[in-house]
C-alpha positions as CSV (number, residue, x, y, z in Angstrom):
1,M,132.2,109.6,81.7
2,N,129.2,108.6,79.2
3,V,128.9,104.6,78.4
4,M,127.3,103.8,75.5
5,T,124.4,101.5,75.5
6,P,125.2,98.0,73.3
7,K,122.3,97.5,70.9
8,F,122.8,93.8,71.0
9,G,123.1,91.3,73.5
10,L,123.7,91.7,77.5
11,G,122.6,95.3,78.9
12,A,120.7,96.6,75.6
13,S,117.8,99.2,76.7
14,V,115.7,97.3,73.9
15,L,112.0,98.6,73.8
16,R,109.7,95.1,73.9
17,K,109.2,93.9,69.8
18,E,106.2,92.1,70.7
19,D,104.4,95.1,72.0
20,D,103.0,96.0,68.5
21,A,101.0,93.5,68.2
22,F,99.4,94.0,71.9
23,I,99.3,97.8,71.2
24,R,97.2,97.4,67.8
25,G,94.7,94.8,69.2
26,A,96.5,92.0,67.7
27,G,97.5,89.8,70.4
28,N,96.4,86.2,70.1
29,Y,95.2,84.8,73.5
30,T,93.2,81.6,73.3
31,D,89.6,83.3,73.7
32,D,90.3,85.4,70.3
33,E,90.7,82.2,68.6
34,T,87.5,80.2,66.9
35,R,87.2,77.2,64.6
36,E,84.8,76.3,62.2
37,G,81.6,74.5,64.3
38,L,83.2,75.5,67.4
39,L,80.9,74.7,70.5
40,H,81.2,76.4,74.0
41,A,80.9,74.8,77.4
42,V,80.3,75.7,81.2
43,V,81.5,74.0,84.3
44,V,78.6,73.5,87.3
45,R,80.4,74.2,90.4
46,S,79.0,73.4,93.9
47,P,77.8,76.3,96.3
48,H,78.3,74.2,99.2
49,A,82.1,73.8,100.6
50,H,81.6,70.3,101.6
51,A,78.5,68.1,100.7
52,R,77.2,64.8,99.4
53,F,75.7,65.1,96.0
54,T,73.5,63.1,93.4
55,I,72.5,64.5,90.3
56,A,68.7,64.6,90.3
57,D,68.0,65.5,86.9
58,L,69.8,66.1,83.3
59,E,66.6,66.0,81.1
60,A,66.0,69.9,81.4
61,A,68.8,70.7,80.9
62,R,69.6,68.5,77.7
63,S,66.5,69.2,76.2
64,A,67.3,73.1,76.4
65,P,68.2,75.2,73.3
66,G,71.7,74.4,71.9
67,V,72.7,71.8,74.4
68,R,74.9,69.1,72.8
69,L,76.4,67.2,75.8
70,I,76.4,67.2,79.3
71,L,79.3,65.3,81.3
72,T,79.0,64.0,84.6
73,H,81.6,61.7,86.6
74,E,80.2,58.5,84.9
75,D,81.4,60.0,81.7
76,V,84.7,60.6,82.8
77,A,85.4,57.8,85.4
78,D,88.1,56.4,83.2
79,L,90.1,59.3,83.7
80,G,92.8,59.9,85.9
81,D,92.8,62.3,88.7
82,L,94.7,65.4,88.6
83,P,98.1,64.3,89.3
84,C,100.3,66.2,91.9
85,L,103.7,65.9,91.4
86,A,105.5,67.4,94.3
87,P,108.9,65.7,95.1
88,I,108.5,65.9,98.8
89,R,110.2,63.9,101.5
90,P,107.7,63.3,104.6
91,A,109.6,63.9,107.9
92,D,107.9,60.4,109.1
93,G,109.2,58.7,106.1
94,M,105.7,57.5,105.7
95,P,105.0,57.6,101.9
96,F,103.0,60.7,100.8
97,A,99.6,59.7,99.2
98,P,97.8,63.1,97.6
99,R,94.5,63.9,97.9
100,N,93.9,64.2,93.9
101,A,90.8,66.1,92.4
102,P,88.9,64.3,89.9
103,V,88.1,65.8,86.6
104,L,84.5,65.7,87.6
105,C,83.5,64.8,91.2
106,R,81.3,61.6,91.5
107,D,79.0,62.0,95.0
108,V,80.8,64.4,97.2
109,V,82.3,67.8,96.5
110,Q,85.3,69.5,98.6
111,H,85.4,73.1,98.1
112,V,82.8,76.0,96.7
113,G,83.7,75.7,93.2
114,D,84.2,71.9,92.7
115,A,83.2,70.4,89.7
116,V,80.2,68.5,89.3
117,A,79.1,68.5,85.4
118,F,80.4,70.2,81.8
119,V,77.6,71.4,79.6
120,V,78.4,71.9,75.8
121,A,76.2,73.8,73.8
122,D,76.0,75.9,70.8
123,S,76.7,79.1,72.3
124,A,78.1,80.2,75.4
125,V,74.8,82.0,76.4
126,E,73.1,78.7,75.9
127,A,75.2,76.7,78.1
128,R,75.2,79.2,80.7
129,D,71.6,78.7,80.8
130,A,71.7,74.8,80.2
131,A,73.8,74.7,83.2
132,E,71.3,76.6,85.4
133,L,68.8,73.8,84.6
134,V,70.9,71.0,86.1
135,E,69.1,69.5,89.1
136,V,71.5,68.6,91.6
137,D,70.6,67.5,95.1
138,Y,73.0,68.8,97.8
139,D,73.6,67.1,101.3
140,P,75.8,69.5,103.3
141,L,78.6,68.1,105.9
142,P,80.5,70.1,108.0
143,A,83.4,72.1,106.4
144,V,86.6,73.6,107.4
145,A,88.0,76.7,105.7
146,D,91.0,77.6,107.7
147,I,94.6,75.7,109.7
148,A,93.3,76.9,113.0
149,G,90.2,74.5,112.7
150,A,92.2,72.0,110.5
151,R,94.3,70.9,113.3
152,G,94.0,69.6,116.5
153,E,91.9,66.8,118.4
154,G,88.2,67.6,117.5
155,A,88.9,69.6,114.4
156,V,86.1,68.9,111.3
157,L,87.4,66.6,108.6
158,A,87.7,67.9,105.6
159,S,86.8,64.2,103.9
160,E,84.6,62.0,105.1
161,G,86.3,58.6,106.5
162,S,90.1,60.7,107.3
163,A,91.5,60.0,110.6
164,D,92.1,63.7,110.4
165,N,93.0,67.0,108.2
166,L,97.2,65.9,108.2
167,A,98.5,65.9,104.6
168,T,102.0,65.3,105.4
169,R,104.7,66.7,108.1
170,L,107.8,68.1,106.5
171,Y,111.4,68.5,108.7
172,E,115.0,69.9,107.7
173,G,117.8,70.6,110.2
174,N,119.5,69.4,113.3
175,K,117.1,69.2,116.3
176,A,119.7,68.2,118.6
177,A,122.4,71.1,117.5
178,A,119.2,74.1,117.6
179,E,118.3,73.1,121.0
180,A,121.6,73.1,122.5
181,A,122.1,76.4,120.9
182,F,119.2,77.8,122.9
183,A,119.7,76.2,125.7
184,A,122.8,78.5,125.7
185,A,121.3,81.3,124.1
186,A,121.3,84.7,125.8
187,H,118.6,85.8,124.2
188,V,115.7,84.2,122.5
189,S,113.2,86.3,120.0
190,E,110.0,84.9,118.4
191,I,107.4,86.3,116.2
192,T,104.2,84.7,114.7
193,L,102.8,85.6,111.6
194,V,99.9,84.8,109.1
195,Q,100.7,84.7,105.6
196,N,97.3,85.9,104.0
197,R,95.8,83.7,101.2
198,L,95.6,85.4,97.7
199,V,94.3,85.1,94.4
200,C,96.3,85.5,91.5
201,N,93.8,87.4,89.3
202,Y,96.0,87.7,85.9
203,M,94.4,90.1,83.4
204,E,93.3,87.0,80.9
205,T,91.1,84.3,82.4
206,R,91.9,80.7,81.3
207,S,90.5,79.5,78.5
208,A,91.1,76.1,76.5
209,I,90.1,74.7,73.0
210,G,90.1,71.1,72.7
211,E,89.8,69.3,69.2
212,Y,89.9,66.2,68.1
213,A,91.1,64.3,65.0
214,E,92.0,60.8,64.6
215,P,94.3,59.6,66.5
216,R,95.5,62.9,68.0
217,Y,94.3,65.3,70.6
218,T,94.8,69.4,70.3
219,L,94.9,71.5,73.1
220,T,94.9,75.1,73.0
221,T,95.3,77.0,76.0
222,G,97.3,79.5,78.2
223,S,100.0,78.3,80.1
224,Q,103.8,78.7,81.4
225,G,104.9,75.5,79.6
226,V,103.3,73.3,77.1
227,H,105.4,70.2,77.4
228,G,104.8,69.7,80.9
229,M,101.2,70.1,80.5
230,R,101.1,67.6,77.5
231,N,103.0,65.4,79.5
232,A,100.7,65.5,82.9
233,L,97.7,65.6,80.7
234,A,98.8,62.8,78.2
235,G,100.2,60.3,80.5
236,R,98.1,60.8,83.8
237,V,94.9,61.9,83.4
238,L,94.1,60.6,79.6
239,K,96.2,57.8,79.6
240,I,97.5,58.1,76.1
241,D,101.1,58.7,74.9
242,N,102.4,61.9,74.7
243,D,102.6,62.1,70.7
244,Q,98.9,61.7,71.1
245,L,98.7,64.8,72.2
246,R,99.4,68.2,70.9
247,V,99.6,71.4,73.3
248,V,99.5,74.6,71.9
249,T,99.9,78.2,73.8
250,R,99.7,81.9,72.0
251,D,99.8,84.6,74.1
252,V,99.4,84.6,77.7
253,G,97.6,87.6,79.7
254,G,99.9,86.9,83.2
255,G,100.4,83.8,84.6
256,F,102.4,84.4,87.8
257,G,102.6,80.3,88.6
258,T,98.8,79.9,88.6
259,K,98.6,79.1,84.8
260,A,101.4,76.4,85.0
261,F,99.1,73.8,86.3
262,L,96.9,71.2,84.9
263,Y,93.3,72.1,85.4
264,R,89.9,69.6,84.7
265,E,89.1,71.7,82.2
266,H,92.1,70.8,80.0
267,A,90.6,67.3,80.0
268,L,87.0,68.1,79.6
269,V,87.3,70.1,76.5
270,L,89.4,67.3,74.5
271,V,86.7,64.5,75.7
272,A,83.8,66.9,74.6
273,A,85.4,67.2,71.2
274,R,86.1,63.4,70.8
275,R,82.6,62.8,71.8
276,L,81.2,65.4,69.4
277,G,83.8,65.2,67.0
278,Q,83.5,69.3,66.8
279,P,85.9,71.9,68.4
280,V,85.2,72.6,72.2
281,K,85.9,75.9,73.9
282,W,85.6,77.2,77.4
283,T,86.5,80.3,78.9
284,A,86.5,81.0,82.5
285,D,85.0,84.0,83.8
286,R,86.0,86.1,86.7
287,T,84.0,84.0,89.2
288,D,85.4,80.9,87.8
289,H,88.9,82.2,88.6
290,F,88.1,83.3,91.8
291,V,86.6,79.5,93.1
292,S,88.4,77.2,90.9
293,D,92.1,78.3,90.2
294,A,95.0,77.5,92.6
295,H,95.4,80.1,95.5
296,G,98.5,81.6,96.8
297,R,100.2,81.5,100.4
298,D,98.0,80.8,103.2
299,N,99.8,79.4,106.4
300,I,100.8,80.6,109.9
301,V,104.3,80.5,111.2
302,T,106.3,80.8,114.4
303,G,109.5,81.8,114.2
304,R,112.0,81.7,117.0
305,M,115.6,83.4,116.9
306,A,118.6,82.1,119.8
307,M,120.9,84.7,120.2
308,D,124.1,85.1,122.3
309,E,125.2,88.1,124.1
310,N,126.7,89.8,121.2
311,G,123.6,89.6,119.6
312,R,125.0,86.7,116.8
313,F,122.3,84.7,115.9
314,T,123.1,81.1,116.7
315,A,120.0,79.2,116.1
316,L,116.6,79.3,114.3
317,S,113.4,77.2,114.7
318,I,110.6,77.6,112.5
319,D,107.2,75.8,113.4
320,L,105.1,76.3,110.0
321,A,101.1,75.4,109.3
322,A,100.2,75.4,105.7
323,N,96.7,75.6,104.2
324,L,96.8,73.1,101.3
325,G,92.8,73.5,100.1
326,A,90.7,70.7,99.5
327,Y,93.4,68.8,97.2
328,A,96.8,68.6,97.0
329,S,97.7,70.6,93.6
330,Q,100.2,70.1,91.2
331,Y,103.2,71.4,93.3
332,G,101.5,72.7,96.4
333,P,102.7,70.4,99.0
334,M,106.4,71.1,98.1
335,I,106.0,74.9,98.4
336,P,105.9,75.3,102.1
337,W,109.0,73.0,102.2
338,F,110.6,75.5,99.3
339,G,110.1,78.4,101.4
340,M,111.6,76.5,104.5
341,S,114.9,76.0,102.5
342,M,115.3,79.6,102.1
343,A,114.3,80.8,105.7
344,T,117.7,82.0,106.8
345,G,118.1,84.6,104.3
346,L,121.2,86.3,104.0
347,Y,122.2,85.8,107.8
348,D,125.1,83.2,109.0
349,I,122.9,80.7,111.2
350,P,124.6,77.5,112.1
351,A,121.8,75.7,113.4
352,I,118.1,75.1,112.2
353,D,115.0,73.1,113.4
354,V,112.1,73.8,111.0
355,E,108.9,71.6,110.8
356,C,106.1,72.0,108.6
357,R,102.7,70.4,109.1
358,A,100.3,70.7,106.0
359,Y,96.4,70.4,106.3
360,Y,93.9,69.8,103.9
361,T,90.7,72.1,104.3
362,N,87.3,73.3,102.1
363,T,88.7,75.5,100.2
364,V,90.4,75.8,96.5
365,P,93.7,74.1,96.5
366,V,97.0,76.2,97.2
367,D,99.5,75.9,95.0
368,A,102.9,78.7,93.9
369,Y,102.0,81.7,93.3
370,R,105.2,83.9,92.5
371,G,107.7,83.6,94.3
372,A,105.9,80.4,95.6
373,G,107.6,80.0,99.2
374,R,110.1,82.3,99.2
375,P,108.1,85.8,99.8
376,E,106.8,83.9,102.9
377,A,110.5,82.5,103.9
378,A,111.5,86.4,103.6
379,Y,109.0,87.9,105.6
380,M,109.3,85.3,108.1
381,I,112.8,86.0,108.8
382,E,112.6,90.0,108.2
383,R,110.0,90.1,110.6
384,L,111.7,88.3,112.9
385,V,115.2,89.7,112.7
386,D,113.4,93.4,113.3
387,Q,111.7,91.8,116.4
388,C,115.0,90.7,117.5
389,A,116.7,94.0,117.3
390,L,113.4,95.2,119.2
391,D,113.9,93.0,122.0
392,L,117.5,93.6,122.1
393,G,117.5,97.5,122.2
394,V,119.9,97.3,118.8
395,D,119.7,99.1,115.8
396,R,118.0,96.8,113.3
397,V,120.5,97.8,110.6
398,E,123.4,97.2,113.0
399,L,122.0,93.9,113.5
400,R,121.7,93.0,110.3
401,R,125.5,93.4,109.2
402,R,126.7,91.9,112.3
403,N,124.7,88.6,111.0
404,F,124.9,89.3,107.5
405,I,127.0,86.4,105.6
406,R,130.4,87.9,105.2
407,G,132.1,88.2,101.6
408,N,134.9,86.0,102.6
409,Q,132.7,83.1,103.7
410,L,131.6,82.9,100.0
411,P,130.5,80.4,98.4
412,Y,128.5,79.8,101.2
413,R,126.4,76.6,102.0
414,T,123.3,77.4,104.6
415,A,122.2,74.8,107.0
416,F,119.4,74.5,104.7
417,G,122.7,73.4,102.3
418,R,121.6,76.0,99.9
419,L,125.2,77.1,98.2
420,Y,125.2,80.8,97.5
421,D,127.9,81.6,95.2
422,T,128.7,85.2,95.1
423,G,127.1,88.5,96.7
424,D,127.7,91.9,98.5
425,F,125.1,91.7,101.1
426,A,126.5,94.9,103.3
427,G,127.0,96.5,100.3
428,H,123.4,96.7,98.7
429,L,122.0,97.2,102.0
430,D,124.2,100.6,102.4
431,E,123.5,102.1,98.9
432,A,119.7,101.1,99.4
433,L,120.2,103.1,103.1
434,R,121.6,106.2,101.2
435,R,119.1,106.4,98.3
436,S,115.9,106.2,101.0
437,G,117.6,108.9,103.3
438,W,117.3,106.4,106.2
439,A,119.9,108.8,108.4
440,D,117.6,111.8,108.1
441,F,114.0,109.7,108.9
442,E,113.9,111.0,112.2
443,T,113.5,114.6,111.0
444,R,110.6,113.3,108.7
445,R,109.1,111.3,111.4
446,E,108.5,114.4,113.5
447,A,107.5,116.5,110.7
448,A,104.8,114.1,110.3
449,K,103.8,113.9,113.6
450,A,103.3,117.7,113.9
451,D,100.5,116.9,111.0
452,G,99.0,114.6,113.1
453,K,100.2,111.4,111.1
454,L,102.2,108.5,112.0
455,R,105.6,107.8,109.8
456,G,107.3,104.6,109.6
457,I,110.4,103.2,107.5
458,G,111.1,99.7,107.3
459,L,113.7,97.3,105.2
460,A,114.3,94.1,103.9
461,A,117.3,92.1,103.1
462,Y,116.0,89.1,100.9
463,V,117.3,86.1,99.4
464,E,116.0,83.9,96.7
465,A,116.7,80.7,94.8
466,C,115.7,80.5,90.9
467,A,116.8,79.2,88.1
468,F,117.1,75.6,89.3
469,P,119.4,73.1,88.0
470,G,118.5,71.9,84.5
471,S,118.7,73.4,80.8
472,E,116.4,74.6,78.1
473,P,117.6,73.6,74.6
474,A,117.5,76.7,72.1
475,Y,117.0,75.5,68.4
476,V,117.7,78.1,65.7
477,E,116.9,78.0,62.0
478,L,117.7,80.5,59.0
479,T,114.6,80.3,56.9
480,P,114.3,80.3,53.5
481,E,113.2,83.9,53.7
482,G,116.5,85.3,55.2
483,R,114.7,85.7,58.6
484,V,115.8,83.8,61.7
485,E,113.5,81.8,63.6
486,L,114.0,80.8,67.1
487,K,112.5,77.7,69.0
488,I,112.2,77.3,72.6
489,G,110.6,75.6,75.3
490,T,110.0,78.4,77.7
491,Q,106.6,80.6,77.5
492,S,106.1,84.1,78.0
493,N,103.4,84.9,80.1
494,G,104.2,89.0,79.4
495,Q,107.7,89.1,80.5
496,G,109.3,89.8,77.3
497,H,110.7,86.5,76.1
498,A,110.6,87.8,72.0
499,T,113.0,90.8,73.1
500,A,115.0,89.2,75.3
501,Y,116.2,86.0,73.4
502,A,116.3,88.3,70.5
503,Q,119.2,90.3,71.8
504,F,121.3,87.3,71.7
505,V,120.5,86.3,68.3
506,A,120.9,89.6,67.0
507,E,124.5,89.9,68.7
508,E,125.7,87.0,67.5
509,L,123.9,87.5,63.8
510,K,124.3,91.0,64.0
511,L,120.7,90.8,62.7
512,D,118.1,93.7,63.2
513,Y,115.2,92.5,65.8
514,D,112.6,92.7,63.3
515,M,114.2,89.9,61.4
516,I,113.9,87.4,64.1
517,D,111.2,85.3,64.9
518,V,110.8,83.9,68.6
519,R,108.4,80.8,68.6
520,Q,107.0,79.4,72.0
521,G,104.3,77.3,73.1
522,D,103.6,74.2,70.5
523,T,104.9,70.7,71.5
524,D,105.0,69.9,68.0
525,D,107.5,72.7,67.2
526,T,110.2,72.5,69.7
527,P,111.0,68.7,71.1
528,T,111.8,69.5,74.6
529,G,110.7,72.5,76.9
530,G,111.1,73.0,80.5
531,G,108.7,75.9,80.6
532,T,108.3,79.3,82.8
533,G,108.8,79.4,86.6
534,G,111.0,80.3,88.9
535,S,113.1,82.2,87.1
536,R,114.3,80.1,85.0
537,S,113.7,81.5,81.1
538,I,116.3,83.8,80.9
539,P,119.1,82.4,82.9
540,L,118.9,79.1,81.3
541,G,117.1,80.1,78.2
542,A,119.7,83.0,77.2
543,V,122.7,81.1,77.3
544,S,121.3,78.1,74.8
545,V,120.1,80.9,72.9
546,R,123.5,82.3,72.6
547,R,125.4,79.3,72.0
548,A,122.8,78.4,69.4
549,S,123.3,81.6,68.0
550,Q,126.8,81.3,67.4
551,A,126.8,77.6,66.3
552,L,124.5,79.2,63.2
553,A,126.8,82.1,62.5
554,D,129.5,79.7,61.9
555,K,127.5,77.7,59.8
556,L,126.6,81.1,57.8
557,K,130.0,81.8,57.6
558,K,131.3,78.9,56.1
559,L,128.1,78.8,53.9
560,A,129.2,82.2,52.7
561,A,133.1,81.6,52.3
562,D,131.9,78.7,50.1
563,E,129.6,80.8,48.1
564,L,132.1,84.1,48.2
565,E,135.3,81.8,47.5
566,A,137.1,82.9,50.8
567,A,138.4,81.7,54.0
568,V,135.9,81.4,56.4
569,A,138.0,83.8,59.0
570,D,137.6,86.6,56.4
571,I,133.5,86.4,56.6
572,E,131.9,88.9,58.7
573,L,128.1,89.0,59.4
574,D,126.1,92.2,59.5
575,G,122.6,93.5,58.8
576,G,121.3,90.1,57.2
577,T,124.2,89.5,54.8
578,A,127.5,88.0,55.3
579,R,130.7,89.8,53.4
580,I,134.0,89.5,52.9
581,V,135.5,91.9,55.6
582,G,137.0,95.0,53.4
583,T,135.4,94.5,50.6
584,D,131.8,95.2,48.6
585,R,131.7,91.5,48.0
586,S,128.7,90.0,50.1
587,I,125.6,87.3,49.9
588,D,122.3,88.4,51.8
589,F,120.9,85.3,54.4
590,A,118.3,84.7,51.9
591,A,120.9,83.7,49.2
592,L,122.6,81.7,51.9
593,A,119.4,79.9,53.1
594,A,119.0,78.6,49.3
595,A,122.9,77.6,49.2
596,A,122.3,75.3,52.1
597,K,122.9,71.7,51.2
598,S,120.9,70.2,53.9
599,D,118.5,71.8,56.6
600,A,121.3,71.0,59.3
601,D,123.7,73.8,57.0
602,R,121.0,76.6,58.3
603,K,120.1,75.3,61.4
604,A,121.6,75.0,64.8
605,T,120.7,73.8,68.4
606,G,122.5,75.1,72.1
607,E,122.1,73.7,75.3
608,F,123.5,74.7,78.7
609,K,123.3,72.7,81.4
610,Q,123.1,74.2,85.3
611,E,124.3,72.2,87.8
612,E,122.9,74.5,90.8
613,A,120.0,77.1,91.3
614,T,121.3,81.1,91.5
615,Y,120.7,83.1,94.4
616,P,119.3,86.9,93.4
617,N,119.3,89.1,96.4
618,G,118.9,92.9,97.3
619,T,117.4,95.1,100.0
620,H,113.9,96.9,100.1
621,V,113.5,99.9,101.8
622,C,109.6,101.6,102.2
623,E,108.6,104.7,104.2
624,V,105.0,104.9,104.9
625,E,102.5,107.4,106.3
626,I,99.4,106.4,108.3
627,D,96.4,108.8,109.0
628,P,95.1,107.4,112.9
629,E,91.5,108.9,111.6
630,T,91.1,106.6,109.0
631,G,93.9,104.0,109.3
632,A,94.8,104.6,105.9
633,T,98.5,103.6,105.1
634,H,100.3,105.3,102.0
635,I,103.8,105.0,100.5
636,V,105.6,107.8,100.4
637,A,109.1,106.4,99.1
638,Y,110.3,103.3,97.9
639,A,114.1,102.4,97.2
640,I,115.1,98.9,96.2
641,V,118.8,97.8,95.4
642,D,119.4,94.5,93.6
643,D,122.0,92.2,92.9
644,F,120.7,90.2,89.6
645,G,124.3,88.7,88.5
646,V,124.0,91.1,85.1
647,T,121.4,92.5,83.6
648,V,120.5,91.8,80.1
649,N,117.8,94.6,79.5
650,P,117.2,97.3,81.9
651,I,113.9,98.1,80.8
652,L,112.6,94.8,81.0
653,L,114.1,94.3,84.5
654,A,112.2,98.1,85.5
655,G,109.3,96.3,84.4
656,Q,109.7,92.9,86.2
657,I,110.8,94.8,89.2
658,H,107.9,97.2,89.5
659,G,105.1,94.7,88.7
660,G,106.7,92.2,91.6
661,V,106.6,94.9,93.8
662,A,103.1,96.0,93.1
663,Q,102.0,92.3,93.7
664,G,104.0,92.5,97.4
665,I,102.1,95.5,98.5
666,G,99.2,94.1,97.0
667,Q,99.7,91.0,99.6
668,A,100.8,93.5,102.8
669,L,98.0,96.4,102.5
670,I,95.3,95.3,100.4
671,E,94.5,91.8,99.5
672,N,93.2,88.8,101.2
673,A,91.0,85.9,100.2
674,V,88.6,85.4,103.2
675,Y,86.6,82.3,103.6
676,D,83.4,82.1,106.3
677,G,83.1,79.8,109.1
678,E,80.9,77.3,106.4
679,G,83.5,77.5,103.4
680,Q,82.1,80.1,101.8
681,L,84.6,82.4,99.5
682,V,83.2,86.0,100.7
683,T,85.7,87.6,98.6
684,A,85.0,85.8,95.7
685,S,84.9,89.0,93.1
686,F,86.3,92.3,92.7
687,M,83.4,93.6,94.7
688,D,85.0,92.3,97.9
689,Y,88.5,91.4,96.8
690,A,90.7,94.6,96.6
691,M,93.2,94.9,93.8
692,P,96.4,97.3,94.2
693,R,95.9,100.3,91.7
694,A,98.0,102.8,90.6
695,E,97.2,105.4,93.3
696,D,98.2,102.6,95.8
697,L,102.0,102.3,94.2
698,P,104.6,104.9,95.0
699,N,107.1,106.0,92.1
700,F,110.4,103.5,92.8
701,D,114.0,104.5,93.1
702,F,115.7,101.3,91.7
703,R,119.1,100.3,91.1
704,T,121.0,97.5,90.5
705,R,124.8,96.8,92.6
706,N,125.5,93.2,90.4
707,V,128.0,90.9,91.2
708,P,127.9,87.9,88.7
709,S,127.0,84.6,89.5
710,T,129.6,81.5,89.1
711,T,127.1,79.2,88.6
712,N,125.4,80.7,85.5
713,A,127.6,80.4,82.2
714,L,126.7,84.2,81.9
715,G,126.5,85.4,85.3
716,I,122.7,86.2,85.2
717,K,120.9,85.2,88.2
718,G,117.7,85.6,87.5
719,A,114.9,88.4,88.4
720,G,110.8,87.5,87.8
721,E,110.3,87.0,91.2
722,A,112.3,89.1,93.6
723,G,110.2,92.1,93.7
724,T,107.5,90.3,95.2
725,I,110.1,88.7,97.9
726,G,111.3,92.0,98.7
727,A,108.2,93.8,99.1
728,A,106.1,92.8,101.6
729,P,108.6,92.6,104.4
730,A,109.6,96.1,103.8
731,V,106.2,97.4,103.9
732,M,105.3,95.8,106.9
733,N,108.3,96.7,109.1
734,A,107.9,100.4,107.7
735,V,103.7,100.0,109.2
736,A,104.9,98.4,112.1
737,D,107.5,101.0,112.9
738,A,104.8,103.6,112.3
739,L,102.6,102.0,114.5
740,R,104.7,101.0,117.3
741,P,104.9,104.9,118.8
742,A,101.2,104.6,118.9
743,G,101.4,101.4,121.1
744,V,100.8,98.8,118.7
745,E,103.0,95.8,119.3
746,H,101.7,93.6,116.0
747,I,99.8,93.7,113.2
748,D,99.3,90.9,110.2
749,M,99.0,91.2,106.9
750,P,97.0,92.7,105.2
751,A,97.3,96.0,107.2
752,T,93.9,97.4,105.5
753,P,92.7,100.6,106.9
754,L,90.3,98.6,109.2
755,R,92.9,96.7,110.6
756,V,95.1,99.5,111.4
757,W,92.4,101.6,112.7
758,E,91.2,98.8,114.9
759,A,95.0,98.2,116.3
760,L,95.3,102.1,117.2
761,Q,92.0,101.9,118.8
762,A,93.2,98.6,120.8
763,A,96.3,99.9,121.9
764,H,94.4,103.4,123.0
């Protein structure tokens, strides 16, 4: 039976309305913008990972052509440091005193790329030339770049005067219950895994324009939410009232968490603009991005599972060591805890004992990167479950089914306190297995073997938490031109918000999409906003947009009823007009706007407050083939069955999942940020840091098997990060399955050709 795809609202396969501008080159990113009298800036960065320094001479730089201003620490000493806003509860009960980054370093640099000075000139070329003339004398200090070097007695200190490198210790669980379960266990399995460090590498590097007109600053920058940035920058760094700072974001070329944070350049362009009386722009080059924008992941975890004689999981123990980098980034210290809270995955595990120690090192700070802790949690539990099956001699699919949370246990509260409301975990597992041809895999393995190749198949059944408790108000308005304008405080970074939100406006007002304008990214435009992150925008924002649109529809029907001298119940909206049902008497939206006696008659607000997170979940199945002569891994098939509660737009959803899986594959097989023993980032450009390309990615077989959420008013669970969360464990379980018959017992991410080849050689 053919089911008609709806034109409006939930489930509509609407093409992205914002793409016409991008395709025609009419996008408006921060670096595209100019101002009269615009000046340009460059940051002078440390070439050392840890060093004392003095600025020996600025005169040559100040007298260079075009130079207007050079800022050093003394010029911004009155500013606050970049804040750490992570809401964590240290395990020892002691207050957490984060090491915050100064806007410009005073006399010590803590990582390669640390900011020493800010040079402003008439052009970017002149600013770069002058920056090279800034004479800085460095006295290098010992540096530590990784977790292994940062912990333990005798470790090199990442900061002078510190007793050790331990930033904080976090704990969750019931140690006594877990220890009792391990003591009584019939079987215990263990695995230690490395979560490789990643560099975000969005297409659009960061850029910022600062302006000042007494008594207000204006910052234009790519972000994931202007309100949060304004609040942190105004109150914590500039030490001014929020209403003295306007933050504006236009188009954004990728965010992935990393553009949610406050960076030094945001404050520096504003200070420079005020001092010079002219607007100042700073735009990162790719090297700036590698050595100054927050990195992702970077931890080492040991997971242990206690099991009874039937292979049922009875307790989970996790020992996690996390690298925070040189400073506590905006949310960095909470990311490991966030991941730990999802560490039990989809399994019924009654007892947990989870400890995390976070360490400072002389590296770029680490913070949220797409998934923010949940990919790390899914990777740990799904690799561990495969290890459990191997140790027990039990089929890995059967072991998962045996330990899944059952339908009659839902809603289910995990040992971490997470409340899973709905789902059919065995259902999406079974469908993914069918779609992947799991049952016939051994035939394909034997065919590959005959061809001299190693073939493997792996799966990951994941769950994530997103759309966290809170709200995202929406504001709609009928304009004098008869258009409808929506304002909301989330921020599209390429997800297609203008399309998704317009679906709900169009549904309630029966209005064509091209008559709907979605506005985000201006603190003067929208009074509130939670920004975009944690897959919150559509689950929270769409409900508010629908409610605001319903309220506006009611107002427009009342206006039309008054103008047409009819009952409100007899009015219908259609195509930008209000009509008396069954007649040709109508009035268009522009006339309705003119008829409004006050702004309140043509404006409406909607707000949905969610009390609990939502929990998307699903199964990824990956099949790989490895050439033992070169170590190259080729993904030959990839099947995904996800439960997102409700699908808003199938086209947008597929794009989100494909992109997320690509990033997960990148981590599993390709990407790796590498520091040497002196704290130098060896992979500081695309010459050395590999990124996934089209040839590295398979065609994805993607389906949904949705069970609506009871937490969300529309049943939506969220989807923006899910692809990344399920991908890395599925890929690495497949790689491990391919290598195991060749004698390789363990391999960490990224499973590059060199690493795979070396593992195979060592196994011979």
